[in-house]
VOPAGU-2260 file (C-alpha; in pm, 1 decimal, decimal comma):
REM VOPAGU-2260
SITE   aa  ch    i         X         Y         Z
SITE  MET   A    0    2125,7    -538,2   -1290,0
SITE  ARG   A    1    2089,0    -163,5   -1265,7
SITE  SER   A    2    1823,3    -192,0    -994,6
SITE  SER   A    3    2037,6    -397,7    -757,0
SITE  GLN   A    4    2330,3    -162,1    -812,2
SITE  ILE   A    5    2108,9     131,6    -720,0
SITE  THR   A    6    1999,5     -47,1    -403,6
SITE  ARG   A    7    2357,8    -103,9    -288,7
SITE  ARG   A    8    2456,8     252,6    -375,8
SITE  ARG   A    9    2165,1     393,8    -176,5
SITE  PHE   A   10    2272,7     204,3     132,9
SITE  ILE   A   11    2633,2     322,7     103,6
SITE  THR   A   12    2561,6     687,2      29,6
SITE  THR   A   13    2261,7     769,8     246,9
SITE  SER   A   14    2452,0     808,3     572,7
SITE  ALA   A   15    2700,1    1042,6     409,0
SITE  LEU   A   16    2417,6    1243,5     251,5
SITE  ALA   A   17    2241,3    1276,4     585,5
SITE  ALA   A   18    2557,5    1379,2     768,2
SITE  ALA   A   19    2634,9    1642,7     508,4
SITE  ALA   A   20    2285,2    1786,1     533,3
SITE  VAL   A   21    2308,0    1808,7     911,5
SITE  ALA   A   22    2652,3    1966,1     901,7
SITE  GLY   A   23    2610,1    2213,0     619,7
SITE  GLY   A   24    2244,8    2233,7     528,7
SITE  HIS   A   25    1955,0    2424,9     676,1
SITE  PRO   A   26    1970,5    2530,8    1041,5
SITE  VAL   A   27    1835,1    2284,7    1296,4
SITE  GLN   A   28    1562,8    2409,7    1527,7
SITE  ALA   A   29    1599,1    2368,9    1904,6
SITE  ALA   A   30    1324,2    2106,8    1921,4
SITE  ASP   A   31    1549,4    1867,5    1729,2
SITE  THR   A   32    1780,6    1809,8    2025,9
SITE  GLY   A   33    1614,4    1496,8    2160,0
SITE  LYS   A   34    1706,1    1135,6    2092,9
SITE  PRO   A   35    1824,6    1077,5    1735,2
SITE  GLY   A   36    1610,2     883,4    1497,5
SITE  VAL   A   37    1237,3     862,1    1431,4
SITE  ARG   A   38    1003,2     572,2    1362,8
SITE  TRP   A   39     754,8     721,8    1121,5
SITE  PRO   A   40     566,0     456,3     922,3
SITE  ILE   A   41     678,1     425,6     559,9
SITE  GLY   A   42     428,0     319,0     295,9
SITE  CYS   A   43     410,7     309,6     -82,0
SITE  TYR   A   44     165,6     419,9    -347,5
SITE  ASN   A   45      68,8     213,5    -649,5
SITE  ARG   A   46     165,2     498,3    -884,9
SITE  PRO   A   47     504,1     357,6   -1002,8
SITE  TRP   A   48     326,8      50,0   -1143,1
SITE  GLY   A   49      77,2     255,1   -1344,6
SITE  LYS   A   50     146,3      80,8   -1675,7
SITE  PHE   A   51      91,2    -256,1   -1510,2
SITE  SER   A   52    -214,9    -394,7   -1333,4
SITE  TYR   A   53    -318,5    -298,5    -983,3
SITE  ASP   A   54    -251,8    -656,3    -875,5
SITE  ASP   A   55     102,8    -617,4   -1009,5
SITE  ALA   A   56     134,5    -301,7    -800,2
SITE  LEU   A   57      14,2    -480,7    -487,8
SITE  ASP   A   58     254,3    -769,4    -549,0
SITE  GLY   A   59     541,2    -528,2    -608,7
SITE  MET   A   60     479,3    -326,7    -293,9
SITE  ALA   A   61     456,3    -640,2     -82,7
SITE  ALA   A   62     774,7    -783,1    -237,7
SITE  ALA   A   63     953,5    -451,9    -169,7
SITE  GLY   A   64     885,5    -495,3     200,3
SITE  TYR   A   65     597,9    -252,8     251,6
SITE  LYS   A   66     310,3    -313,4     490,0
SITE  LEU   A   67     135,4      20,0     432,2
SITE  THR   A   68     -10,4     133,7     101,2
SITE  GLY   A   69    -205,1     423,7     -42,5
SITE  LEU   A   70    -423,8     441,0    -351,5
SITE  LEU   A   71    -267,9     710,5    -567,6
SITE  GLY   A   72    -246,8     631,3    -936,4
SITE  ARG   A   73    -463,1     479,5   -1206,0
SITE  HIS   A   74    -474,8     138,5   -1369,3
SITE  THR   A   75    -665,0      26,6   -1676,8
SITE  GLY   A   76    -991,4    -138,5   -1580,3
SITE  GLU   A   77    -983,9     -26,4   -1216,0
SITE  SER   A   78   -1225,3     212,9   -1048,1
SITE  LEU   A   79   -1034,5     211,6    -718,8
SITE  LEU   A   80   -1225,0     458,9    -499,9
SITE  ALA   A   81   -1380,3     669,4    -774,8
SITE  ALA   A   82   -1738,9     785,1    -728,0
SITE  SER   A   83   -1847,1     522,0    -981,6
SITE  ALA   A   84   -1711,9     226,5    -780,0
SITE  THR   A   85   -1972,9     -26,3    -667,5
SITE  GLU   A   86   -2006,3    -182,3    -322,6
SITE  GLU   A   87   -1913,7    -521,2    -468,2
SITE  TYR   A   88   -1600,8    -382,0    -631,2
SITE  LEU   A   89   -1493,0    -206,6    -310,3
SITE  ALA   A   90   -1540,4    -520,0    -102,4
SITE  ALA   A   91   -1329,1    -719,1    -347,7
SITE  LEU   A   92   -1068,1    -441,7    -357,8
SITE  LYS   A   93   -1031,3    -452,2      19,0
SITE  LYS   A   94    -974,6    -828,7       6,6
SITE  ARG   A   95    -713,1    -791,6    -269,5
SITE  ILE   A   96    -517,0    -547,2     -57,1
SITE  GLN   A   97    -542,7    -759,8     256,9
SITE  ALA   A   98    -438,0   -1073,9      67,5
SITE  ARG   A   99     -89,0    -921,9      23,0
SITE  GLY   A  100     -56,8    -842,5     392,0
SITE  LEU   A  101    -100,4    -471,5     317,6
SITE  VAL   A  102    -302,0    -208,8     502,3
SITE  ALA   A  103    -435,7      88,2     304,1
SITE  ASN   A  104    -433,5     426,1     475,9
SITE  MET   A  105    -534,0     678,3     207,6
SITE  THR   A  106    -687,7     741,2    -131,1
SITE  ALA   A  107    -659,9    1012,8    -390,5
SITE  LEU   A  108    -963,2    1239,1    -400,1
SITE  TYR   A  109   -1057,9    1362,4    -745,9
SITE  VAL   A  110   -1246,2    1691,0    -744,4
SITE  HIS   A  111   -1430,2    1848,6   -1038,5
SITE  PRO   A  112   -1476,2    2218,7    -954,3
SITE  GLU   A  113   -1553,0    2290,8   -1318,4
SITE  ASN   A  114   -1895,1    2136,7   -1250,5
SITE  GLU   A  115   -2177,2    2305,7   -1064,3
SITE  PHE   A  116   -2127,3    2298,1    -688,1
SITE  PRO   A  117   -2397,8    2037,2    -604,4
SITE  ALA   A  118   -2258,5    1787,8    -856,9
SITE  ALA   A  119   -1896,6    1843,5    -752,9
SITE  ARG   A  120   -1992,0    1815,6    -385,1
SITE  ASP   A  121   -2188,8    1493,7    -427,7
SITE  ASP   A  122   -1911,1    1331,7    -633,8
SITE  VAL   A  123   -1658,3    1401,5    -357,9
SITE  ARG   A  124   -1895,2    1280,0     -88,5
SITE  ARG   A  125   -1929,3     945,2    -267,4
SITE  GLN   A  126   -1551,5     910,9    -274,2
SITE  ILE   A  127   -1536,6     986,5      97,3
SITE  ASP   A  128   -1802,8     720,8     159,1
SITE  HIS   A  129   -1582,4     474,3     -29,7
SITE  ALA   A  130   -1279,4     571,5     180,0
SITE  HIS   A  131   -1487,2     514,4     492,3
SITE  ALA   A  132   -1600,2     174,9     362,2
SITE  LEU   A  133   -1234,7      71,3     321,4
SITE  GLU   A  134   -1152,0     212,8     666,8
SITE  LEU   A  135    -901,4     463,2     526,6
SITE  LYS   A  136    -775,6     749,4     742,8
SITE  TYR   A  137    -698,3    1004,1     469,1
SITE  ALA   A  138    -834,0    1133,5     138,9
SITE  LEU   A  139    -585,0    1341,9     -56,7
SITE  THR   A  140    -670,8    1630,0    -287,2
SITE  PHE   A  141    -439,4    1800,5    -536,6
SITE  GLY   A  142    -598,7    2144,5    -545,1
SITE  THR   A  143    -706,8    2277,8    -882,5
SITE  ASP   A  144    -528,0    2449,9   -1168,6
SITE  LYS   A  145    -767,0    2711,7   -1303,8
SITE  PRO   A  146    -818,6    3032,7   -1101,4
SITE  SER   A  147   -1176,9    3041,8   -1229,6
SITE  ASP   A  148   -1239,9    2715,2   -1039,6
SITE  TYR   A  149   -1079,4    2817,8    -710,1
SITE  GLU   A  150   -1389,8    2939,1    -526,4
SITE  THR   A  151   -1595,6    2631,3    -615,5
SITE  TYR   A  152   -1302,7    2412,9    -513,3
SITE  PHE   A  153   -1280,3    2582,8    -174,0
SITE  ARG   A  154   -1655,8    2539,4    -118,5
SITE  VAL   A  155   -1636,4    2170,5    -209,0
SITE  MET   A  156   -1340,2    2116,7      23,0
SITE  ALA   A  157   -1511,0    2292,9     312,8
SITE  ASP   A  158   -1809,2    2062,0     270,6
SITE  ALA   A  159   -1579,4    1760,3     226,3
SITE  ALA   A  160   -1381,0    1836,1     540,9
SITE  ALA   A  161   -1695,3    1848,8     752,9
SITE  TYR   A  162   -1855,0    1546,8     584,4
SITE  ALA   A  163   -1536,3    1339,0     614,8
SITE  ALA   A  164   -1485,0    1433,8     981,2
SITE  GLU   A  165   -1811,8    1259,5    1064,6
SITE  ARG   A  166   -1675,9     944,0     897,9
SITE  GLY   A  167   -1329,0     940,3    1050,3
SITE  VAL   A  168   -1150,2    1046,0     730,4
SITE  GLN   A  169    -914,6    1343,0     717,0
SITE  ILE   A  170    -899,3    1554,1     399,7
SITE  VAL   A  171    -540,9    1640,6     311,7
SITE  LEU   A  172    -390,5    1868,6      45,2
SITE  LYS   A  173     -60,7    1816,6    -132,7
SITE  PRO   A  174     139,1    2086,8    -314,7
SITE  HIS   A  175      54,3    2033,9    -680,7
SITE  GLY   A  176      75,1    2366,4    -860,7
SITE  GLY   A  177    -219,8    2594,9    -929,8
SITE  SER   A  178    -413,0    2661,8    -610,4
SITE  SER   A  179    -160,5    2455,9    -410,8
SITE  GLY   A  180     176,4    2553,4    -555,0
SITE  ALA   A  181     397,0    2705,4    -284,6
SITE  SER   A  182     344,6    2756,6      87,9
SITE  ASP   A  183     154,5    3083,1      48,9
SITE  ASP   A  184     -90,5    2906,9    -184,5
SITE  VAL   A  185    -132,4    2621,5      63,0
SITE  LEU   A  186    -193,0    2866,9     346,9
SITE  ARG   A  187    -459,7    3039,7     137,6
SITE  CYS   A  188    -630,6    2703,6      81,5
SITE  LEU   A  189    -626,5    2634,4     455,1
SITE  GLN   A  190    -771,0    2976,8     527,1
SITE  LYS   A  191   -1042,8    2947,3     262,3
SITE  VAL   A  192   -1153,5    2599,1     366,1
SITE  ASN   A  193   -1125,2    2693,4     732,8
SITE  HIS   A  194   -1186,3    2352,1     887,2
SITE  PRO   A  195    -966,5    2155,8    1132,7
SITE  ASN   A  196   -1020,4    1838,5     928,4
SITE  PHE   A  197    -845,3    1993,9     626,1
SITE  ARG   A  198    -468,9    1949,8     657,8
SITE  VAL   A  199    -152,1    1911,4     446,7
SITE  TRP   A  200      49,7    1621,7     308,6
SITE  PHE   A  201     377,2    1781,5     209,9
SITE  ASP   A  202     549,5    1692,9    -118,3
SITE  ALA   A  203     903,4    1831,2    -136,3
SITE  GLY   A  204     956,5    1701,7    -490,0
SITE  ASN   A  205     647,5    1882,7    -612,9
SITE  ILE   A  206     773,0    2211,2    -467,5
SITE  ILE   A  207    1072,0    2183,0    -700,8
SITE  TYR   A  208     867,6    2048,0    -992,3
SITE  TYR   A  209     595,2    2314,4    -987,8
SITE  THR   A  210     768,9    2618,3    -838,4
SITE  GLY   A  211    1146,4    2572,1    -846,0
SITE  LYS   A  212    1156,9    2692,9    -484,5
SITE  ASP   A  213    1343,3    2548,6    -186,6
SITE  PRO   A  214    1127,6    2274,1     -28,6
SITE  VAL   A  215    1269,4    2336,7     319,0
SITE  ALA   A  216    1191,1    2708,9     309,4
SITE  GLU   A  217     842,3    2633,2     173,4
SITE  LEU   A  218     777,3    2372,6     441,9
SITE  GLU   A  219     860,5    2590,8     740,6
SITE  PRO   A  220     546,0    2814,8     728,2
SITE  ILE   A  221     312,3    2514,8     698,4
SITE  ALA   A  222     492,8    2238,4     891,3
SITE  ARG   A  223     250,5    2257,7    1184,9
SITE  PHE   A  224     -36,0    2161,0     950,6
SITE  VAL   A  225     138,0    1858,3     796,5
SITE  THR   A  226      -3,9    1516,1     887,4
SITE  GLY   A  227     155,8    1309,9     607,6
SITE  PHE   A  228     431,8    1319,0     347,9
SITE  CYS   A  229     436,1    1223,2     -20,4
SITE  ALA   A  230     796,9    1121,9     -90,2
SITE  LYS   A  231     951,2    1190,8    -428,0
SITE  ASP   A  232    1268,0    1355,6    -559,6
SITE  CYS   A  233    1307,4    1602,1    -846,3
SITE  ALA   A  234    1611,8    1771,2    -997,6
SITE  ARG   A  235    1455,9    2077,9   -1163,4
SITE  PRO   A  236    1122,4    2243,6   -1247,9
SITE  LYS   A  237     916,0    2011,5   -1469,8
SITE  GLY   A  238    1189,1    1749,7   -1434,8
SITE  ASP   A  239    1147,9    1375,3   -1406,6
SITE  VAL   A  240    1008,7    1257,2   -1072,1
SITE  MET   A  241    1028,6     886,0   -1146,2
SITE  ILE   A  242    1379,5     878,6   -1004,9
SITE  GLN   A  243    1557,0     740,6    -701,5
SITE  PHE   A  244    1577,5     940,5    -381,1
SITE  GLY   A  245    1910,2    1121,6    -372,8
SITE  ASP   A  246    1926,1    1166,6    -750,4
SITE  GLY   A  247    1740,6    1499,4    -736,4
SITE  LYS   A  248    1767,7    1816,1    -529,0
SITE  VAL   A  249    1539,1    1737,1    -236,2
SITE  ASP   A  250    1734,5    1759,7      89,8
SITE  PHE   A  251    1539,4    1486,8     264,3
SITE  THR   A  252    1730,1    1512,7     591,7
SITE  ALA   A  253    1671,2    1888,2     620,7
SITE  VAL   A  254    1303,1    1848,1     529,7
SITE  PHE   A  255    1244,2    1576,5     786,6
SITE  ARG   A  256    1429,5    1768,0    1056,7
SITE  VAL   A  257    1183,4    2055,7    1010,2
SITE  LEU   A  258     893,7    1810,6    1035,3
SITE  LYS   A  259    1040,7    1648,1    1345,5
SITE  ALA   A  260    1075,1    1988,9    1509,4
SITE  ALA   A  261     709,4    2059,3    1430,5
SITE  GLY   A  262     597,5    1737,1    1601,7
SITE  PHE   A  263     516,7    1547,7    1281,1
SITE  ASN   A  264     419,2    1183,9    1332,5
SITE  GLY   A  265     389,4    1035,9     981,9
SITE  PRO   A  266     302,0     853,0     766,2
SITE  VAL   A  267     561,6     892,1     489,1
SITE  MET   A  268     444,7     747,7     156,7
SITE  VAL   A  269     683,7     664,6    -128,7
SITE  GLU   A  270     519,3     800,9    -442,6
SITE  CYS   A  271     786,3     751,2    -709,8
SITE  CYS   A  272    1086,0     543,6    -809,6
SITE  ALA   A  273    1279,5     460,4   -1123,4
SITE  GLY   A  274    1227,9     146,9   -1332,0
SITE  GLN   A  275    1058,1       5,8   -1638,8
SITE  THR   A  276    1004,1    -359,4   -1552,4
SITE  ARG   A  277     817,6    -506,7   -1258,4
SITE  GLU   A  278    1146,2    -631,6   -1116,3
SITE  GLU   A  279    1314,9    -291,0   -1145,7
SITE  LEU   A  280    1022,6    -115,7    -983,1
SITE  THR   A  281    1021,0    -359,7    -692,5
SITE  ASP   A  282    1396,5    -324,3    -637,8
SITE  ASN   A  283    1385,3      54,4    -661,8
SITE  ALA   A  284    1078,2      90,0    -440,1
SITE  ARG   A  285    1267,3    -115,4    -181,7
SITE  ALA   A  286    1575,7     105,5    -226,6
SITE  ASN   A  287    1374,0     422,9    -168,2
SITE  ARG   A  288    1225,1     274,4     148,1
SITE  GLU   A  289    1575,1     186,3     271,4
SITE  PHE   A  290    1693,8     536,9     184,5
SITE  LEU   A  291    1423,5     687,8     405,6
SITE  GLU   A  292    1495,5     445,0     686,6
SITE  GLN   A  293    1859,5     554,8     690,1
SITE  VAL   A  294    1762,3     922,9     687,6
SITE  PHE   A  295    1520,6     865,0     976,3
SITE  LYS   A  296    1797,6     702,8    1180,7
SITE  ALA   A  297    2015,5    1010,4    1128,6
SITE  ILE   A  298    1766,3    1264,5    1258,7
């Protein structure tokens, strides 16, 4: 019952939320004065269904009305695109995704800069090969937490960006604390890697979660580098992110207006939603998609 109530409430309140943000939120840049509304593609990650099987996640995303999916999250018994995945597993994985009418566009990229550079590099290259085999456009990295690992991480990412460019895969970084906390950290990563195939997938919820800073202010210095968006909400530093959009402090309308002004062209991937059961997760993933659709109409 709670899930359907949330869905109805999202539809009723989103237009008011968007109007309030436009009227009293962050200033709108001049480039926003074109036709209202955008048509950025909205997809969904498997992460909300982490305690269930990957097949449950695929079924849930399809039932929630998504056509686009990304592989971000873990499931018991699944390699997904890890370096250890076999060709047979990857071929079957691709068929499982296609069987639900879904198209995958990205995968999480797990980097181990605590290892020696050759081992860390080769592990990432195998993951990029797997992304290429599944015809994915993006491989997403989270940065690294330990300052002692930063330099190895930057070297691995520089190699990865060049290697992936030859295979039609873009390496993208999301704000995730540590080396990729706030905008100045992200800019340092871009400078250190120094490759046009290394770009940013912004995560406004993570800005709040890891830094407590204003996501709009943190987006502005890096908006021109953003090629994708990981959508989640968060109410406070280290707060719950498995919540519905609009229940936290992310000003989605203001964030997306900055991206629109910068010429952003998607995709926007729903990373989180509330819910404990499969049914709740499906309903709430649908509600978060509808929330974004209403925000997009308003800008």
